C-alpha positions as CSV (number, residue, x, y, z in Angstrom):
1,M,-0.1,0.0,0.2
2,T,1.2,3.4,-0.9
3,F,0.5,6.0,1.9
4,N,1.9,9.1,0.3
5,P,2.6,10.7,-3.0
6,S,6.0,9.6,-4.1
7,L,8.9,11.9,-3.6
8,R,11.5,10.7,-6.1
9,D,12.7,13.8,-8.1
10,W,14.0,16.5,-6.0
11,H,15.2,18.9,-8.5
12,G,13.4,22.2,-7.8
13,K,12.0,20.9,-4.6
14,T,12.4,23.0,-1.1
15,V,13.3,21.2,1.9
16,W,13.5,22.4,5.4
17,L,15.4,20.4,8.1
18,V,14.9,21.4,11.6
19,G,17.6,19.7,13.6
20,A,20.4,19.6,10.8
21,S,23.7,20.6,12.5
22,S,24.9,16.9,13.1
23,G,23.7,13.3,12.8
24,I,20.7,12.2,10.9
25,G,19.7,15.6,10.1
26,R,23.0,16.6,8.5
27,A,23.6,13.5,6.4
28,T,19.9,14.0,5.1
29,A,20.4,17.3,4.2
30,S,23.5,16.6,2.2
31,A,21.7,13.7,0.3
32,L,18.9,15.8,-0.4
33,H,21.1,18.7,-1.9
34,A,22.9,16.0,-4.0
35,Q,19.6,15.1,-5.5
36,G,19.0,18.6,-6.6
37,A,16.8,20.3,-3.8
38,S,17.1,23.5,-2.4
39,V,17.8,22.7,1.4
40,F,17.2,25.3,4.3
41,V,19.1,24.0,7.4
42,S,18.0,24.9,10.9
43,A,19.6,24.2,14.3
44,R,21.1,26.2,17.3
45,S,24.6,25.9,16.1
46,V,25.5,28.7,13.7
47,A,29.0,27.5,13.2
48,A,27.8,24.0,12.1
49,L,25.2,25.3,9.8
50,E,27.8,27.6,8.1
51,A,30.1,25.1,7.7
52,W,27.5,22.9,5.8
53,V,26.5,25.5,3.6
54,E,30.0,26.1,2.5
55,Q,30.6,22.5,1.7
56,H,27.3,22.6,-0.6
57,P,27.7,25.1,-3.3
58,G,25.2,25.2,-6.1
59,H,22.1,27.3,-7.2
60,D,18.8,26.8,-8.5
61,G,17.3,27.8,-11.9
62,Q,16.8,31.5,-10.6
63,G,20.3,32.0,-9.4
64,R,19.5,31.4,-5.8
65,A,21.8,29.4,-3.3
66,R,20.4,25.8,-2.8
67,A,22.1,25.6,0.8
68,V,20.8,28.1,3.2
69,A,21.3,28.3,6.9
70,L,18.5,29.5,9.2
71,P,19.7,29.1,12.9
72,L,17.0,29.0,15.4
73,D,16.1,27.4,18.7
74,V,13.3,25.1,18.4
75,T,11.9,26.1,21.7
76,D,11.5,29.5,20.7
77,L,8.1,30.0,18.8
78,A,8.9,33.4,17.4
79,Q,12.2,32.2,15.9
80,V,10.7,29.1,14.2
81,Q,7.8,31.1,12.9
82,A,10.3,33.8,11.4
83,A,12.3,31.1,9.6
84,A,9.2,29.3,8.1
85,R,8.2,32.8,7.0
86,S,11.5,33.6,5.3
87,I,11.5,30.2,3.3
88,E,7.9,30.8,2.3
89,A,8.6,34.3,1.0
90,R,11.2,32.8,-1.3
91,Q,9.5,29.5,-2.3
92,P,6.7,27.0,-1.0
93,I,8.1,24.2,1.2
94,D,7.8,20.7,-0.3
95,L,9.1,18.8,2.7
96,V,9.6,19.6,6.4
97,L,11.8,17.4,8.3
98,Y,11.7,17.5,12.2
99,C,14.9,15.7,13.4
100,A,15.8,17.9,16.5
101,G,16.4,15.8,19.4
102,H,17.8,15.8,23.0
103,Y,18.7,12.7,24.8
104,R,20.1,11.9,28.5
105,A,19.9,8.4,29.9
106,L,17.4,8.8,33.1
107,R,16.0,6.5,35.5
108,A,13.2,7.1,38.2
109,D,15.7,6.6,41.1
110,A,17.4,10.0,39.7
111,F,14.2,11.7,38.7
112,D,15.1,15.1,37.3
113,L,12.3,17.6,36.4
114,K,14.5,19.9,34.6
115,E,15.6,17.3,32.2
116,M,12.3,15.8,31.8
117,L,11.0,19.1,30.6
118,T,14.0,19.9,28.3
119,H,13.3,16.7,26.5
120,Q,9.6,17.7,26.2
121,R,10.5,21.1,24.9
122,I,13.1,20.0,22.2
123,N,11.7,16.7,21.1
124,Y,8.0,17.2,21.1
125,L,7.1,21.0,21.7
126,G,9.5,22.1,19.0
127,A,7.7,19.9,16.5
128,L,4.5,21.6,17.5
129,Y,5.9,25.0,16.9
130,V,7.2,23.9,13.4
131,L,3.6,22.5,12.6
132,D,2.0,25.7,13.5
133,A,4.5,27.4,11.2
134,V,4.1,25.4,8.2
135,L,0.6,23.9,8.3
136,P,-1.3,27.0,7.0
137,G,0.6,27.3,3.9
138,L,0.5,23.4,3.3
139,R,-3.1,23.2,3.7
140,T,-3.7,26.2,1.5
141,R,-1.7,24.6,-1.2
142,G,-3.1,21.1,-0.7
143,S,0.5,19.6,-1.1
144,G,3.8,19.1,0.6
145,H,5.0,16.7,3.0
146,I,5.5,16.6,6.7
147,S,8.2,14.1,8.1
148,L,8.7,13.5,12.1
149,V,11.8,11.7,13.4
150,S,10.8,9.7,16.4
151,S,12.5,6.5,17.7
152,V,12.1,2.9,18.3
153,A,12.5,4.2,22.1
154,G,8.9,5.4,21.5
155,F,7.4,2.0,21.0
156,R,7.5,0.8,24.6
157,G,8.8,1.7,28.0
158,L,12.8,1.1,28.3
159,P,15.1,1.4,31.1
160,Q,17.1,4.6,31.0
161,S,14.6,6.1,28.8
162,L,12.4,7.8,31.3
163,A,12.8,11.4,29.7
164,Y,13.6,10.4,26.1
165,G,11.0,7.6,25.5
166,P,7.7,9.2,26.4
167,T,8.4,12.4,23.9
168,K,9.2,9.9,21.0
169,A,6.0,7.9,22.0
170,A,4.0,11.3,21.6
171,L,5.6,12.0,18.1
172,I,4.6,8.6,16.9
173,N,0.9,9.4,18.2
174,L,1.2,12.9,16.6
175,A,2.3,11.6,13.3
176,E,-0.5,9.0,13.0
177,T,-3.3,11.4,13.8
178,L,-1.6,14.0,11.4
179,Y,-1.9,11.3,8.6
180,L,-5.4,10.9,9.2
181,D,-6.2,14.3,9.1
182,L,-3.9,15.6,6.2
183,Q,-3.8,12.8,3.8
184,P,-7.3,13.5,2.5
185,L,-6.1,17.1,1.8
186,G,-3.3,15.9,-0.5
187,I,-0.6,16.5,2.2
188,G,2.0,13.7,2.9
189,V,2.9,12.7,6.5
190,S,5.6,10.2,7.4
191,L,7.1,8.8,10.6
192,V,10.8,7.9,11.0
193,N,11.8,5.5,13.9
194,P,15.4,5.0,13.6
195,G,17.3,2.3,15.5
196,F,20.9,3.1,16.8
197,V,22.7,5.5,14.6
198,E,26.1,7.1,15.2
199,T,25.4,10.5,16.3
200,P,26.4,12.7,19.2
201,L,23.4,11.4,21.0
202,T,24.1,7.7,20.9
203,A,27.9,8.5,21.7
204,Q,26.9,8.8,25.1
205,N,25.5,5.1,25.4
206,E,27.8,2.7,27.3
207,F,26.1,-0.4,26.2
208,R,26.6,-2.3,22.8
209,M,24.3,-1.0,20.3
210,P,22.8,-3.8,18.1
211,G,22.5,-2.9,14.2
212,L,24.4,0.3,14.6
213,I,24.5,2.3,11.1
214,K,26.1,5.6,9.9
215,P,24.1,8.6,9.5
216,E,24.5,8.4,5.8
217,Q,22.9,5.0,5.8
218,A,20.0,6.4,7.8
219,A,19.6,9.3,5.2
220,Q,19.4,6.9,2.3
221,A,16.8,4.7,4.2
222,M,14.8,7.8,4.6
223,L,15.1,9.1,0.9
224,A,14.1,5.3,-0.2
225,G,11.0,5.6,2.1
226,W,9.9,9.1,0.8
227,A,10.3,7.6,-2.7
228,R,8.1,4.6,-2.0
229,G,5.5,6.8,-0.4
230,D,5.9,5.1,3.0
231,F,4.2,6.5,6.1
232,D,6.4,4.3,8.6
233,I,10.1,4.5,7.7
234,H,12.2,2.5,10.2
235,Y,15.9,1.4,10.0
236,P,18.1,-0.7,10.3
237,K,15.1,-3.4,9.6
238,R,17.3,-6.1,11.0
239,F,16.9,-4.4,14.4
240,T,13.7,-2.4,14.1
241,R,11.6,-5.5,13.1
242,W,12.6,-7.1,16.5
243,M,11.6,-4.0,18.1
244,K,8.1,-3.8,16.4
245,L,7.6,-7.4,17.6
246,L,8.2,-6.4,21.1
247,R,5.1,-4.0,20.9
248,L,2.8,-7.1,20.5
249,L,4.1,-8.7,23.7
250,P,1.6,-8.8,26.6
251,Y,3.1,-7.2,29.8
252,R,3.6,-10.5,31.6
253,L,6.2,-11.4,29.0
254,Y,7.4,-7.9,27.9
255,F,8.8,-6.6,31.3
256,P,10.8,-9.9,32.2
257,L,12.1,-10.1,28.5
258,V,13.3,-6.4,28.6
259,R,15.0,-6.9,32.2
260,K,16.7,-10.0,30.8
261,F,18.2,-8.6,27.7
262,T,19.2,-5.2,29.2
263,G,20.1,-6.5,32.5
264,L,18.5,-3.3,34.1
């Protein structure tokens, strides 16, 4: 089943990646630029964004740069709205990818409200700010695509994921509901659930990460999913398929199994 209009030809397309200073976002920005898209990259790190722009020269048919840095803090609604307006003033947005993320391992015996709220603001509230900024234009045109990067950590509760997991679970539910509302209007919606990818976030992990892949591999998996018109894009499948199976287990089996394999 094809859930969304296929995104295969990126020439002349406009993409806004929020959370593109490193990892999956940066690699995806490079992959889309290589396919001919005009790519607007946002994150807090001005230096990282400017370095990416310098590494990606090129102009569109009207002589405008195809790589543009729009630094912002995703927790600042005014900054997000200003960035969206600046893009729309130049050209309509064809794809917005929200991949901003924050992660710190946390368990209930060290509950930290400040850390919990930081996760919520960056991982979830920032996505709402972006939706608020782009949805009016997408709905008016009856076209475009929204892609939200969640995580397999949002499938079910996991040790050390007290702060991170709930925000990713919220994104999963958000994407599913958005699809039901927007697909009839001609707007594509996709949900990206990565497993372990080599990023600054996963570099914190002190355990062996099964199925660990490079950001460039993650980016190619996403482009392939958009080309197929997928709603559910997950990778690497040799790991994420097992995580999907865990979602089906009753709690009497799930809890003991997680304790056994994590040792936590």
